[in-house]
N, C-alpha and C positions, 0 to 999 in steps of 0.2 A: 596559337598560344593561349587565347582566351578559353577555348574549349578544354584544353589540358588543365588549366587553372580551375575551371568549374568542376571538372571531373575529380580532381584532388579534393576540392572543397566538399563535394558531395560525399565521397567515400570517407573522409576524415571527420565530418561534422554532422551532416544532415542524416545520413543513413543510420549511424549509431543512436541518434536521438529518436528516430522513428522506431527503432527496435526497442528501446527502453519504454517508450509510450505504449507499445503493443504489449509488452510484458506486464506493465502496471495495470492496464485494462483487464488482462487475463486474471491477475491477482485479485482485483476488485470483484470480478464476476464470480470467482470461486469462493468468496467469503461465506462462512456459515456459522451458525450458533456454536459456541464452544471453542472457536479458534482463538489462539493467543496472538495478539498483534502489538505492533509498535506504531505509534502515531507520529506525525511530523514534529511535534514539540518534544518528543522523547518520552512521552507517557506510554506505559505498557499496560495491557489489560486483556480481559477475556470478553469476547463478544457475547452479549445477551440476546440481542435481536437485530436482524438485518432488514432494513427497509429499502426502498428504491434508491434514495439518495442519501439517507442517513443511517447510522449504525449506533446502537446503544452498547457501550463498553463499560464493564465493571472494572474500575481501576483500584479499588480497595473494597474489603468486605462491607457491603451496604452502600457503597458509593458508585452510582451509575451515571455516566455522562453520555450525552448524545453528540456525535461528531459527524461531519460529512465523510462520505466514503473516500473521497479523494485525499483526505488527510492521513489515511493509513498507508504507511510506507513499507511495512514488512510483516510477514506472517511467521511467527516463531514456531519451532517444533513443539509438539504436545508435551506438557509437563515442564516447560521452561520456567513458568511462573509458579512459585511455591504457594500452596493453598494455606491460608492462615486460619 
């Protein structure tokens, strides 16, 4: 009974979480200059520079912020952000 319970727990909780972590690591590894991204706080911007653990993101014309790579949650399709 214990093994069946652990098997259900593994397939319902542990395995999907590992899959999401793997996808997020791949997303972070594929970041490049010019990508349009959304960060964890909801800010959206265009990547100006990619470092080893930090990324410089332009969130408004002339406003560049430096954030940790891990805070990037999504890469948007090109042209999603309007250029002002």
